[in-house]
N, C-alpha and C positions, 0 to 999 in steps of 0.2 A: 467314360470318364466322369459323367455326371454323378454316378454313384459315389465315386471318390470325393467329388466336390460336396455332395450331400453329406457324407460322413464328416468332412472337414467342418461344415457348418454346424453339424451336431456337436462336434468337439468344441467349437467356439462357444456354443451355448453351454456345454458342460463346464467349461472353464469359468464362464461368467456366473454359473450357479454354484461353483465350488466354494468351500469354506475359505480357502486361501485367497481367492479373488475378492470375496465379500469382505474379508478382514482387511485386505489391502485398500479397497475402496473406502471403507469406513475410516481407516487411518489417514488416507489421502484427503478425504472430505474434511476431517478434523483439522488438519494442517492448513488447508485452503480457507477455512472459516476464521482462522486466527491471523490477522494482518501481519503481526510480528513474525509468527512462524512461517507464513507464506513468503515474506520477504527474505528470511534467512534461507529457506528452502530454494527459492528462485536463485539466490546468489550462489548457493552450493551447486545447483544444476548448471548455471551459466559458467561457473569456474570449470566444472567437469567438461562441458562441451568445448570450451576454448582450448583446453589442454588436448583433448582428443583430436580436434581439428588440426592443431599444430603437429601432432604426431603423424596424422594421416598425410599431411603435406610434407613430411620429412624434415620439419623444422625442429631445432633444438629447444628444449624446455629449460629455461634458466633456473638457477638456484632460487632466485627471488620468487619465481612463479611456483616452484615446488613448496617453498615456505608458506606462501599465501594460501595454496591449496591445503596444506596441513592445518593451518589456522582455521580455515573455513570448515574443514572436516571436524576438527575438535569442537568448534562452536556448535555445529548442528548436532553432534553426538551428545552434547550436554542438554539439548532441548528434548524433553521427554517425548513429545508428540512426533517430532521429526525422527528421533531414534526409533520409535515404534513403527513409523512408516517405512524406514529403511529395513527394519527386521521383517516386516510383512512383504516388502518387495523381494527380499531374499527368498522367502518361502515360495512366492510365485515363480521366481527364477528356477528354483529347484524343480517345481512342478513342470515348467516348460522344458527344462533340460531332460527330465524323465520322459516326457512325451516325445521329444525330438529323438531320443534313443530308440523308442518304440517304433516311431514312424520310419526311421532310416534303417531299421534292422534288416529288411529284405535286401537293400542295396549292399549293406555290409556283408550279409551272407553270400550274395551273388559274387561280389568282388573278392571276398575272402576265400570262396571256394576255388576261384580261378588262380589264386596265388599258391595254393597247396600243390 
């Protein structure tokens, strides 16, 4: 098992050294260095988290909350640095999803073979 864990740590290092991650970190650092952008971004993240928590608890999201969320999204999308951060975050998410597909391929093949 340690060999698998060693490979996982190598993968972690490879992600941190990837262009996608470096670009994300640079965009994140730029937003965090600007107090106005940081406040807008924090507000955006808090709004997201609040809505996700409500959904996970099975609570209904009101029209007012949906409208507030839309306004927050529109506001952050207009900020160039935050928009860039969100774009870079999406690139890293694509990378992580690709890696996840590769990692889970043996299980898919195993269970897929049993279904046939």
